[in-house]
GUMAR-660221 format. One record per atom (N, C-alpha, C): z, x, y. Coordinates in steps of 0.1 Angstrom, whole numbers, padded with zeros to 4 digits, always signed. Layout:
N
ZXY/...
//
This chain:
311
-0865-0588+0176/-0879-0585+0175/-0881-0572+0166/-0875-0561+0172/-0876-0549+0163/-0872-0550+0150/-0860-0557+0147/-0855-0559+0135/-0864-0565+0125/-0872-0575+0131/-0881-0583+0122/-0892-0574+0119/-0898-0568+0129/-0909-0558+0125/-0905-0548+0115/-0893-0542+0115/-0887-0532+0107/-0887-0539+0093/-0882-0552+0093/-0880-0558+0079/-0895-0560+0071/-0904-0563+0079/-0917-0565+0074/-0923-0552+0071/-0921-0541+0077/-0927-0528+0075/-0920-0523+0062/-0906-0522+0060/-0900-0518+0049/-0902-0526+0038/-0901-0537+0038/-0905-0546+0027/-0918-0542+0019/-0928-0541+0028/-0942-0538+0022/-0941-0523+0018/-0934-0514+0024/-0934-0500+0018/-0927-0500+0005/-0915-0509+0002/-0911-0510-0010/-0918-0516-0021/-0927-0524-0018/-0937-0528-0027/-0947-0518-0030/-0950-0509-0022/-0959-0498-0024/-0950-0488-0033/-0940-0486-0031/-0930-0477-0040/-0930-0483-0055/-0928-0495-0055/-0925-0502-0068/-0939-0506-0077/-0948-0508-0070/-0960-0514-0077/-0966-0504-0089/-0966-0491-0087/-0971-0483-0097/-0965-0484-0111/-0954-0489-0112/-0945-0491-0125/-0952-0502-0133/-0960-0510-0125/-0967-0521-0133/-0959-0533-0139/-0945-0532-0133/-0937-0544-0137/-0942-0555-0128/-0948-0552-0117/-0950-0564-0109/-0966-0566-0111/-0971-0577-0116/-0982-0577-0120/-0992-0586-0109/-0986-0593-0102/-0993-0600-0093/-0999-0592-0082/-1013-0594-0079/-1020-0585-0069/-1014-0588-0056/-1012-0576-0048/-1005-0577-0035/-1016-0571-0025/-1017-0579-0013/-1024-0576-0002/-1014-0575+0009/-1012-0561+0013/-1001-0557+0023/-1004-0558+0038/-0995-0560+0043/-0994-0563+0058/-0991-0552+0068/-0991-0539+0061/-0988-0528+0069/-0997-0526+0080/-0993-0525+0093/-1002-0524+0105/-1006-0535+0113/-1000-0547+0106/-1002-0561+0113/-0988-0567+0118/-0978-0559+0117/-0964-0563+0120/-0961-0570+0133/-0969-0566+0143/-0965-0572+0156/-0971-0586+0156/-0981-0591+0149/-0987-0603+0151/-0977-0614+0145/-0973-0612+0132/-0963-0623+0127/-0951-0624+0135/-0947-0613+0140/-0933-0612+0147/-0935-0619+0159/-0945-0615+0166/-0947-0621+0182/-0950-0636+0180/-0957-0640+0171/-0959-0657+0169/-0948-0664+0165/-0942-0658+0153/-0933-0666+0147/-0919-0667+0154/-0916-0658+0164/-0904-0658+0170/-0905-0669+0181/-0916-0674+0182/-0917-0687+0193/-0916-0700+0185/-0914-0700+0172/-0916-0712+0163/-0901-0717+0161/-0901-0731+0161/-0887-0737+0154/-0888-0735+0139/-0877-0738+0134/-0878-0737+0118/-0886-0748+0112/-0886-0757+0119/-0894-0770+0113/-0909-0771+0117/-0914-0760+0125/-0928-0759+0126/-0935-0754+0115/-0948-0756+0115/-0954-0753+0103/-0963-0740+0104/-0963-0733+0091/-0974-0722+0092/-0981-0721+0080/-0994-0720+0080/-1003-0717+0070/-1007-0702+0070/-1010-0696+0058/-1012-0683+0057/-1023-0680+0047/-1025-0666+0045/-1037-0663+0036/-1033-0654+0024/-1041-0645+0018/-1037-0637+0008/-1028-0626+0015/-1030-0621+0028/-1022-0611+0033/-1010-0617+0041/-1001-0625+0033/-0992-0632+0039/-0976-0630+0040/-0974-0618+0034/-0958-0615+0033/-0954-0614+0046/-0960-0608+0056/-0954-0607+0070/-0952-0620+0077/-0960-0631+0075/-0959-0643+0081/-0947-0649+0074/-0945-0648+0061/-0935-0655+0054/-0921-0649+0058/-0920-0635+0059/-0908-0630+0064/-0905-0634+0077/-0916-0633+0087/-0913-0638+0100/-0909-0651+0101/-0912-0660+0094/-0909-0676+0093/-0896-0678+0089/-0891-0668+0082/-0876-0670+0076/-0875-0670+0061/-0884-0667+0054/-0883-0667+0039/-0873-0657+0035/-0869-0658+0023/-0859-0649+0017/-0867-0639+0009/-0863-0627+0014/-0870-0616+0006/-0868-0614-0008/-0856-0619-0011/-0851-0619-0028/-0860-0629-0034/-0862-0640-0029/-0871-0650-0037/-0886-0646-0037/-0889-0639-0027/-0904-0635-0024/-0906-0624-0036/-0896-0614-0037/-0898-0602-0047/-0897-0610-0060/-0888-0619-0063/-0887-0625-0075/-0901-0632-0080/-0908-0638-0071/-0920-0644-0071/-0931-0634-0077/-0930-0623-0068/-0940-0611-0073/-0938-0606-0086/-0926-0605-0092/-0922-0601-0105/-0926-0614-0116/-0930-0624-0112/-0931-0636-0120/-0919-0641-0125/-0908-0641-0118/-0895-0646-0122/-0893-0660-0119/-0885-0667-0128/-0883-0681-0125/-0875-0684-0110/-0867-0674-0106/-0860-0676-0094/-0870-0674-0081/-0882-0671-0084/-0891-0671-0071/-0893-0683-0065/-0901-0683-0054/-0904-0695-0046/-0911-0705-0054/-0920-0699-0062/-0928-0709-0072/-0927-0707-0084/-0913-0704-0088/-0909-0702-0102/-0916-0691-0111/-0923-0684-0104/-0929-0671-0111/-0945-0675-0113/-0947-0687-0109/-0962-0691-0112/-0971-0689-0101/-0967-0685-0089/-0976-0682-0077/-0981-0669-0073/-0970-0660-0076/-0972-0645-0074/-0974-0644-0057/-0977-0631-0055/-0979-0628-0041/-0987-0635-0032/-0998-0641-0037/-1009-0648-0028/-1005-0664-0026/-0995-0668-0033/-0992-0683-0034/-0978-0687-0031/-0973-0682-0019/-0960-0684-0016/-0959-0697-0009/-0947-0706-0012/-0947-0717-0004/-0931-0720-0002/-0928-0724+0011/-0914-0726+0014/-0913-0739+0024/-0912-0751+0019/-0911-0761+0028/-0900-0761+0037/-0889-0756+0033/-0877-0758+0040/-0878-0750+0055/-0886-0738+0053/-0891-0731+0065/-0902-0734+0071/-0909-0744+0067/-0922-0749+0072/-0934-0741+0068/-0932-0734+0057/-0943-0725+0053/-0951-0735+0043/-0963-0738+0047/-0971-0748+0038/-0978-0743+0026/-0979-0728+0028/-0985-0722+0016/-0993-0709+0021/-0993-0700+0013/-1003-0689+0015/-1015-0692+0005/-1028-0689+0009/-1039-0692+0002/-1048-0681-0003/-1050-0680-0014/-1061-0669-0019/-1075-0672-0016/-1077-0684-0010/-1091-0688-0006/-1092-0684+0006/-1101-0679+0009/-1106-0673+0025/-1109-0685+0031/-1100-0686+0042/-1103-0699+0052/-1096-0712+0046/-1089-0711+0035/-1083-0721+0028/-1071-0726+0036/-1064-0718+0044/-1051-0723+0049/-1055-0730+0064/-1067-0727+0068/-1069-0735+0082/-1069-0751+0080/-1076-0758+0071/-1073-0771+0070/-1059-0777+0067/-1053-0769+0061/-1039-0770+0059/-1031-0773+0071/-1032-0765+0081/-1025-0763+0093/-1030-0775+0102/-1044-0778+0103/-1047-0789+0111/-1044-0803+0105/-1040-0804+0091/-1037-0816+0084/-1023-0819+0089/-1015-0808+0088/-1001-0808+0092/-0999-0812+0107/-1009-0806+0115/-1008-0809+0130/-1012-0825+0132/-1020-0830+0124/-1023-0845+0125/-1012-0852+0122/-1005-0848+0111/-0992-0855+0106/-0982-0855+0118/-0979-0843+0124/-0970-0843+0134/-0974-0853+0146/-0986-0855+0149/-0990-0865+0160/-0987-0879+0155/-0991-0882+0143/-0988-0896+0138/-0973-0898+0136/-0964-0887+0134/-0952-0889+0132/-0942-0888+0146/-0950-0882+0155/-0942-0880+0167/-0932-0871+0166/-0933-0860+0159/-0921-0852+0158/-0921-0839+0165/-0933-0837+0172/-0935-0825+0181/-0936-0811+0174/-0939-0812+0160/-0938-0800+0154/-0952-0793+0157/-0954-0780+0157/-0967-0772+0160/-0969-0766+0147/-0981-0764+0144/-0987-0756+0134/-0995-0747+0138/-0993-0733+0130/-0999-0722+0131/-1007-0718+0119/-1019-0713+0121/-1030-0710+0109/-1031-0695+0112/-1026-0687+0102/-1029-0674+0103/-1041-0670+0094/-1051-0663+0097/-1063-0659+0088/-1069-0646+0096/-1078-0642+0087/-1085-0628+0090/-1098-0631+0096/-1105-0621+0099/-1120-0621+0105/-1129-0626+0093/-1126-0623+0081/-1136-0631+0070/-1135-0644+0070/-1124-0650+0073/-1123-0667+0074/-1133-0671+0084/-1136-0664+0094/-1147-0669+0104/-1160-0671+0100/-1162-0667+0087/-1175-0668+0081/-1175-0681+0071/-1165-0688+0070/-1164-0698+0062/-1167-0712+0070/-1172-0722+0063/-1174-0735+0071/-1160-0742+0074/-1149-0740+0066/-1136-0744+0071/-1131-0740+0084/-1134-0730+0088/-1131-0723+0102/-1136-0733+0112/-1149-0736+0111/-1156-0744+0121/-1151-0759+0121/-1151-0765+0108/-1147-0777+0108/-1132-0780+0113/-1125-0770+0110/-1109-0770+0114/-1107-0771+0130/-1115-0760+0134/-1115-0759+0151/-1121-0771+0156/-1133-0778+0153/-1138-0788+0159/-1127-0802+0158/-1122-0803+0145/-1114-0815+0145/-1101-0814+0153/-1095-0802+0152/-1083-0800+0161/-1087-0801+0175/-1098-0797+0178/-1100-0799+0193/-1104-0814+0196/-1112-0820+0189/-1115-0834+0190/-1104-0844+0190/-1092-0839+0183/-1080-0849+0182/-1070-0844+0190/-1073-0832+0199/-1061-0826+0206/-1048-0823+0197/-1050-0818+0186/-1039-0816+0178/-1030-0804+0182/-1016-0804+0178/-1008-0793+0182/-1008-0781+0172/-1020-0773+0174/-1021-0762+0163/-1027-0750+0171/-1021-0740+0167/-1025-0724+0173/-1032-0718+0161/-1043-0713+0163/-1052-0707+0153/-1051-0691+0157/-1047-0684+0149/-1044-0668+0151/-1051-0660+0140/-1062-0655+0146/-1071-0648+0139/-1066-0632+0139/-1062-0627+0129/-1058-0613+0128/-1071-0604+0123/-1078-0599+0132/-1091-0592+0132/-1087-0579+0129/-1089-0576+0117/-1086-0560+0112/-1100-0553+0110/-1110-0560+0114/-1125-0558+0114/-1131-0556+0100/-1123-0558+0089/-1130-0556+0075/-1126-0569+0067/-1136-0574+0061/-1135-0584+0051/-1137-0576+0037/-1126-0575+0030/-1125-0564+0019/-1130-0552+0024/-1142-0546+0023/-1145-0533+0028/-1160-0535+0037/-1163-0548+0040/-1173-0550+0048/-1169-0551+0063/-1175-0543+0070/-1171-0542+0084/-1176-0554+0091/-1170-0559+0103/-1173-0570+0110/-1188-0569+0115/-1191-0556+0120/-1204-0554+0126/-1216-0558+0115/-1213-0555+0102/-1224-0561+0092/-1223-0573+0091/-1215-0583+0094/-1214-0597+0091/-1215-0605+0105/-1212-0601+0116/-1214-0611+0127/-1223-0606+0138/-1231-0612+0143/-1241-0610+0152/-1233-0608+0166/-1223-0614+0167/-1215-0614+0179/-1199-0609+0174/-1195-0599+0178/-1183-0592+0174/-1170-0598+0183/-1173-0608+0192/-1163-0614+0200/-1159-0628+0192/-1149-0627+0184/-1146-0638+0177/-1139-0648+0186/-1130-0645+0195/-1125-0655+0205/-1133-0664+0212/-1146-0658+0215/-1155-0666+0222/-1161-0678+0214/-1159-0678+0201/-1166-0689+0193/-1156-0701+0195/-1144-0698+0197/-1136-0712+0201/-1139-0719+0213/-1146-0711+0223/-1150-0718+0234/-1161-0728+0232/-1168-0729+0220/-1177-0738+0218/-1171-0750+0212/-1159-0750+0210/-1152-0762+0206/-1141-0766+0217/-1144-0762+0227/-1138-0766+0241/-1121-0763+0240/-1117-0753+0235/-1105-0750+0234/-1100-0734+0241/-1090-0734+0248/-1087-0720+0253/-1086-0710+0243/-1092-0698+0247/-1091-0686+0236/-1089-0676+0243/-1082-0664+0236/-1079-0652+0241/-1080-0641+0231/-1084-0629+0235/-1084-0618+0226/-1073-0609+0231/-1063-0603+0222/-1052-0596+0226/-1050-0583+0216/-1044-0573+0222/-1041-0563+0213/-1029-0567+0204/-1034-0567+0190/-1025-0573+0181/-1014-0563+0176/-1014-0550+0182/-1004-0540+0180/-0993-0540+0191/-0996-0548+0200/-0986-0548+0213/-0978-0562+0208/-0967-0561+0204/-0958-0572+0200/-0954-0581+0214/-0951-0574+0225/-0948-0582+0238/-0960-0590+0239/-0973-0586+0241/-0983-0595+0246/-0984-0604+0236/-0985-0600+0222/-0988-0612+0211/-0976-0623+0215/-0964-0620+0216/-0952-0630+0217/-0955-0637+0229/-0958-0632+0242/-0960-0639+0254/-0973-0650+0253/-0983-0644+0246/-0996-0652+0245/-0992-0662+0235/-0987-0661+0225/-0983-0671+0215/-0973-0680+0221/-0964-0678+0229/-0955-0685+0236/-0962-0696+0244/-0971-0692+0252/-0978-0702+0259/-0989-0710+0253/-0992-0706+0242/-1000-0715+0232/-0993-0725+0226/-0980-0720+0221/-0971-0731+0215/-0966-0741+0223/-0962-0736+0234/-0956-0745+0245/-0968-0755+0248/-0980-0751+0249/-0992-0759+0253/-0995-0769+0240/-0995-0766+0230/-0995-0775+0218/-0985-0785+0218/-0971-0780+0219/-0960-0789+0217/-0959-0800+0230/-0964-0796+0241/-0967-0807+0251/-0980-0816+0250/-0986-0816+0239/-0998-0825+0237/-1010-0820+0243/-1013-0809+0248/-1024-0806+0254/-1034-0799+0245/-1032-0798+0232/-1042-0795+0222/-1041-0780+0218/-1051-0775+0209/-1050-0763+0203/-1054-0749+0212/-1051-0740+0207/-1054-0728+0213/-1058-0719+0203/-1067-0707+0207/-1072-0699+0197/-1067-0684+0202/-1063-0677+0192/-1057-0663+0196/-1065-0652+0187/-1071-0643+0191/-1078-0633+0184/-1068-0620+0186/-1063-0615+0176/-1052-0605+0176/-1060-0593+0169/-1063-0581+0176/-1071-0571+0172/-1061-0561+0165/-1064-0557+0152/-1053-0550+0145/-1061-0541+0135/-1052-0536+0127/-1058-0528+0114/-1050-0527+0104/-1055-0528+0091/-1047-0527+0078/-1047-0513+0075/-1036-0509+0073/-1034-0493+0068/-1038-0492+0052/-1037-0502+0045/-1036-0498+0029/-1050-0506+0025/-1053-0505+0013/-1065-0510+0007/-1065-0526+0007/-1078-0531+0006/-1078-0546+0008/-1066-0552+0000/-1066-0548-0013/-1056-0552-0023/-1051-0540-0030/-1037-0540-0032/-1031-0530-0039/-1024-0518-0029/-1015-0511-0036/-1007-0501-0028/-1015-0487-0023/-1027-0486-0028/-1034-0475-0025/-1042-0476-0011/-1045-0465-0005/-1054-0465+0008/-1069-0462+0004/-1076-0471+0007/-1092-0472+0002/-1099-0461+0010/-1093-0455+0021/-1101-0444+0028/-1104-0433+0016/-1095-0430+0008/-1098-0419-0003/-1110-0422-0012/-1112-0436-0012/-1124-0441-0019/-1138-0441-0011/-1137-0438+0001/-1148-0437+0009/-1151-0450+0015/-1143-0460+0014/-1145-0473+0018/-1145-0474+0034/-1137-0466+0040/-1135-0466+0054/-1134-0453+0059/-1137-0449+0071/-1136-0435+0078/-1122-0432+0080/-1120-0421+0076/-1107-0414+0078/-1102-0414+0091/-1113-0412+0101/-1111-0410+0116/-1106-0422+0121/-1111-0434+0117/-1109-0447+0121/-1095-0450+0118/-1091-0448+0106/-1076-0451+0102/-1066-0441+0109/-1069-0430+0111/-1060-0421+0118/-1057-0425+0133/-1068-0431+0139/-1068-0436+0152/-1057-0448+0154/-1059-0455+0142/-1051-0468+0143/-1036-0466+0139/-1034-0456+0132/-1021-0451+0128/-1012-0446+0140/-1021-0440+0149/-1015-0434+0160/-1010-0446+0169/-1017-0458+0167/-1011-0470+0176/-1003-0480+0167/-0997-0474+0158/-0987-0481+0150/-0978-0490+0157/-0979-0503+0155/-0970-0513+0163/-0956-0512+0163/-0951-0506+0149/-0937-0503+0150/-0932-0494+0158/-0940-0481+0156/-0937-0468+0165/-0940-0472+0181/-0948-0479+0185/-0950-0482+0196/-0939-0490+0206/-0933-0501+0197/-0923-0508+0202/-0909-0500+0203/-0909-0492+0192/-0896-0483+0190/-0894-0474+0204/-0906-0468+0205/-0907-0460+0219/-0903-0468+0232/-0909-0479+0232/-0908-0487+0244/-0892-0491+0245/-0885-0496+0234/-0872-0498+0234/-0863-0485+0237/-0865-0473+0234/-0860-0462+0237/-0861-0459+0251/-0875-0459+0256/-0877-0456+0271/-0871-0464+0281/-0869-0479+0276/-0862-0488+0285/-0846-0489+0282/-0841-0479+0274/-0828-0481+0271/-0820-0494+0266/-0831-0500+0256/-0825-0512+0251/-0818-0510+0239/-0822-0499+0231/-0815-0495+0220/-0815-0479+0219/-0805-0474+0213/-0805-0459+0214/-0809-0455+0198/-0810-0443+0195/-0814-0437+0184/-0805-0441+0173/-0793-0442+0176/-0783-0443+0165/-0782-0458+0161/-0785-0466+0170/-0786-0481+0168/-0798-0482+0160/-0808-0477+0162/-0820-0479+0155/-0818-0474+0140/-0811-0463+0139/-0808-0458+0125/-0800-0468+0118/-0791-0476+0124/-0782-0485+0117/-0790-0496+0114/-0798-0500+0123/-0808-0512+0120/-0815-0510+0107/-0821-0498+0106/-0829-0493+0094/-0821-0493+0082/-0807-0488+0084/-0799-0488+0071/-0797-0503+0068/-0795-0513+0077/-0792-0526+0074/-0804-0532+0066/-0815-0528+0070/-0828-0534+0062/-0829-0527+0050/-0827-0515+0047/-0828-0509+0035/-0820-0515+0026/-0807-0519+0030/-0796-0525+0021/-0801-0539+0017/-0807-0546+0028/-0811-0559+0024/-0824-0558+0012/-0832-0550+0014/-0842-0548+0006/-0838-0544-0008/-0829-0535-0009/-0825-0530-0021/-0818-0542-0029/-0810-0550-0022/-0804-0560-0028/-0814-0571-0034/-0826-0572-0027/-0838-0581-0030/-0843-0575-0043/-0845-0562-0045/-0851-0556-0057/-0842-0557-0069/-0829-0557-0067/-0820-0559-0079/-0820-0573-0081/-0820-0583-0073/-0819-0597-0076/-0832-0601-0084/-0844-0595-0079/-0859-0599-0085/-0857-0593-0099/-0854-0580-0102/-0854-0572-0114/-0845-0578-0123/-0833-0585-0120/-0823-0589-0129/-0826-0606-0131/-0835-0611-0125/-0837-0625-0127/-0846-0629-0139/-0842-0638-0146/-0849-0642-0159/-0865-0646-0157/-0872-0643-0166/-0886-0648-0165/-0886-0663-0172/-0895-0670-0167/-0898-0683-0172/-0900-0684-0185/-0896-0695-0193/-0899-0697-0208/-0912-0702-0210/-0918-0700-0220/-0931-0706-0225/-0931-0719-0223/-0919-0728-0225/-0919-0742-0225/-0922-0747-0210/-0921-0738-0200/-0921-0741-0187/-0936-0742-0183/-0944-0738-0190/-0958-0734-0186/-0965-0749-0180/-0963-0760-0185/-0969-0772-0180/-0958-0780-0170/-0949-0775-0167/-0941-0782-0157/-0946-0778-0144/-0944-0788-0133/-0950-0786-0120/-0965-0785-0120/-0971-0791-0128/-0987-0792-0129/-0992-0804-0128/-0999-0808-0118/-1002-0822-0115/-1018-0823-0115/
//
């Protein structure tokens, strides 16, 4: 669990480091600050379970088992990337690991997860679908349509709202008359819960119950995981400097860093030592450096490939 959170954090930090060179032209929506959610949910999933994600999907993809080398190659627009360099950061797909796709359309991943869950029921394969989305997606019609249909058909889907309180730079309080997102699911007759999205143990245990419930045929569950993004809506910068969010607010959430909190817990419980944690960090750094070398050395697609894989 700690290794996975560390992998996500360090991968995103490497993107922050590389992006200013402008060799990576794909827009990037970074997951720093959210790591406990993808980790806690995806560690309960089987490889063949489905995940649909959004524009801020790097963490979900890594947690579901996608290869960081192929992800970075896609960010660089290389033909060795998951979508042969045509999708970029916001459009990652990996059917082998059950990743249906990350969508740049706000709320676009919700119907994908519901459709896959319907297919699971029709095929009788007991696969569970998880839809990851942000608080901004709650404003979309696809959110309500998806919850309603999933509940109506008792589909094996878990809805995971990563509520970081901002849609781009619009605060939730400026958009929602009721700031309790979890309660919206109650109107569709499904269990719902609001949890601390920076506490990986709580997320893990809540997701385990929801996923087991879905797999046993009891229908969907809604999870609101409250968290905070450290970086700008898009890009490696921090939009606090631009006056888009209060500095005090960011500082308070940084103190609640999910990686740091779990690290301190593991040390306090004598699960891992400082030296073991340093070794894990070294391993992850090595993995990421190998991914960077692979991505940078990979070839670009040729102009003749422009119309391939287009339907």
